[in-house]
N, C-alpha and C positions, 0 to 999 in steps of 0.2 A: 103472768109471764113477764120476764124482765127484758124488755126491748128498749134500746136507747137510740137517739138520733145519731146517725152515722153508721149504724150496724147494717150489714148486708143480710138479707133473709132469702132463703131458698124456699120457694112455694111448691106445693104438691102438683099443681097444674101449670102448664106453660102459658106465657103471654102469646098472643097471636103471631108475634114476630119470631117465636121459637125459643126465647130465653125464659128461664124460671128463676133468675136471681134479680132481686130488687134492692135498692138503697132506701133506707128509712130517712125521710125528710122532716116529718112531724109526728109527734106522739101525743095522744090525749084520748078523748072519747072517739075521735076519728084518727086514722092513720093516713099519712100522705107518703106514698112510695113512688120511686122512679125506676123504670125498667133500665137495667144496666146496658142493654144492647141498643135499643131504639130511643131511649130518653123520654118516653111517654110517662106522664105523671098521673097517678090514680089516687083518688081519695075514697076511702071506704071505712065503714064502722069497725071499731076495734075487735068486736066479737067475730066478725067475718074474716078479718085478716089473721087473727090468732088461731082460728080453727083450720086455716089452710096453710099454715107454716109447717115446712118439713124440717128445716134446720136453720139456726141462727149462726151466722159467720161474723164473729166480733173481732175487730182489730185490736191487737195487744199493744199497749202504749209502754213497752219496756217493763212490764210487770212480770 
């Protein structure tokens, strides 16, 4: 799955604050993501994050 730093990802399950959209801060063997609503940062293994992604919202840079 092609996910880059700066992408927004929509997860299948909601965060306890009620939001299901996260910003990607770090990509590698582990992903570091931040909840868009409350700002909580989560670090989890790549496999777990990729399995629970519903949709990738990528910003278009004028392309």
